[in-house]
Every structure is written in C-alpha cells, then in structure tokens.
C-alpha positions as CSV (number, residue, x, y, z in Angstrom):
1,X,45.6,125.7,110.3
2,X,46.6,123.4,107.2
3,X,49.7,125.3,105.3
4,X,48.4,126.3,101.5
5,X,51.1,126.0,98.9
6,X,50.8,128.9,96.6
7,X,50.3,127.7,93.1
8,X,51.5,129.5,90.0
9,X,51.7,133.2,89.3
10,X,47.9,134.6,89.9
11,X,48.7,137.3,88.3
12,X,49.3,135.4,84.6
13,X,46.4,133.0,85.6
14,X,43.5,134.7,86.6
15,X,43.4,137.3,82.7
16,X,42.5,133.1,81.8
17,X,39.6,133.0,84.2
18,X,38.2,136.2,83.5
19,X,38.4,136.0,79.6
20,X,36.5,132.4,79.4
21,X,33.4,134.1,81.8
22,X,33.8,136.8,79.4
23,X,33.0,134.5,76.6
24,X,36.3,136.0,74.6
25,X,37.3,132.4,72.5
26,X,40.2,134.7,70.8
27,X,41.2,136.0,74.9
28,X,41.7,132.9,75.8
29,X,43.5,131.5,73.2
30,X,46.2,134.9,73.9
31,X,46.1,134.6,77.3
32,X,47.4,131.0,78.1
33,X,49.6,131.8,75.4
34,X,50.6,135.0,77.2
35,X,50.4,132.5,80.7
36,X,53.0,129.9,79.2
37,X,55.3,132.7,77.5
38,X,55.4,134.7,81.0
39,X,56.3,131.7,83.1
40,X,53.7,129.9,83.9
41,X,53.8,125.9,84.0
42,X,51.7,124.2,81.2
43,X,50.0,122.0,84.3
44,X,49.5,125.5,86.4
45,X,47.7,126.5,82.7
46,X,45.6,122.9,83.2
47,X,44.6,123.3,86.4
48,X,43.2,126.4,85.2
49,X,40.7,125.3,82.8
50,X,40.2,122.5,84.6
51,X,39.1,124.1,87.3
52,X,37.0,126.8,85.6
53,X,34.8,123.3,83.9
54,X,34.4,121.9,87.4
55,X,32.8,125.5,87.7
56,X,31.3,125.5,85.0
57,X,29.0,122.7,86.3
58,X,28.4,123.5,89.5
59,X,25.1,124.5,90.7
60,X,25.9,126.9,92.6
61,X,27.6,129.0,89.2
62,X,24.6,127.9,87.4
63,X,22.5,130.2,90.0
64,X,24.8,132.9,90.6
65,X,25.7,133.4,86.4
66,X,22.9,132.1,85.2
67,X,22.8,129.6,82.2
68,X,23.7,131.9,79.3
69,X,26.7,133.2,81.2
70,X,27.7,129.7,82.3
71,X,27.0,127.7,78.5
72,X,28.6,130.8,77.3
73,X,32.5,129.8,78.9
74,X,32.6,126.5,76.9
75,X,33.8,127.8,73.5
76,X,36.9,130.0,75.7
77,X,37.7,126.9,77.3
78,X,38.2,124.5,74.7
79,X,39.8,128.1,72.8
80,X,42.4,127.8,75.9
81,X,42.8,124.5,76.4
82,X,43.4,123.6,72.0
83,X,45.9,126.6,72.7
84,X,47.6,124.9,75.4
85,X,47.6,121.2,73.1
86,X,48.9,123.6,70.4
87,X,51.3,125.2,72.5
88,X,52.4,121.7,73.5
89,X,52.7,119.7,70.7
90,X,55.9,119.7,69.2
91,X,54.5,119.3,65.5
92,X,51.2,121.9,66.3
93,X,48.9,119.2,66.2
94,X,47.0,118.9,69.3
95,X,48.1,116.5,72.4
96,X,46.3,113.5,71.6
97,X,45.0,113.0,75.8
98,X,45.5,115.5,78.6
99,X,47.9,113.4,80.4
100,X,50.6,114.2,78.4
101,X,50.1,117.8,79.6
102,X,52.1,116.8,82.9
103,X,55.0,115.3,80.7
104,X,55.8,118.0,79.3
105,X,57.0,121.2,79.8
106,X,58.3,123.4,76.8
107,X,56.7,126.4,76.8
108,X,56.2,129.2,73.9
109,X,58.9,131.9,72.8
110,X,58.7,135.8,74.0
111,X,57.0,136.7,71.1
112,X,59.0,140.5,71.6
113,X,62.0,138.4,71.1
114,X,60.8,136.7,68.1
115,X,59.8,140.0,66.6
116,X,63.4,141.9,67.2
C-alpha cells in the first residue's frame, strides 16, 4: 500500500468545502481567512479550492448533488479565491494569476490580537 502524506489541517479546510457547497459567499471568504489565521498555508487553501472546483465539474457530483447545488457553488468558490488572493497581495489587489499563490506565504494577522 502506498504511503499517504497527511496534508494540511483538515479542521481548517473542511469548513471551506462545507460553506462552498452550501452556497454562502460571505462564509467562504470568512472560512478562507480563518484557515489562514489558524495556520493553513496558502497552498493548502488553494489546493482545497481547486479540488472543489474540479469536483464541481464531475458528472457524478452533478448527479449526486443536483444541478442547482453545483451551480450554487460557483460564487462561493470565486469569493474564497478572491479572499485568498487579497490576503496574499501586499497592496490588497487581487493576485494576477494563480501561479503566484505558491510563491507567497504571508498569513493574515490574528483578529483577536488586532482587537487587543
């Protein structure tokens, strides 16, 4: 049996998937930011969003979830991607292309620390 390397902190990444499937744009943004604050790398979050986008295109997922749910995933995916890109951009503007996501590793500040 092939060794499987554990990736990321699933407790941070699974909520992203849940809110994307649920169709909640603000929740997707919040969960991406929360995952970064809690230590998930931008690469792990990017991979999670890419996996969700890939799953959205699969016929078995369309059949299992229904076309309405699959269509509803589009905006939260875009919102999550935007939140990740903005977090990685030094000036707050979106990162021009996804390849830069693997070159940067800046995390958001802890909101609790900022409030203190």
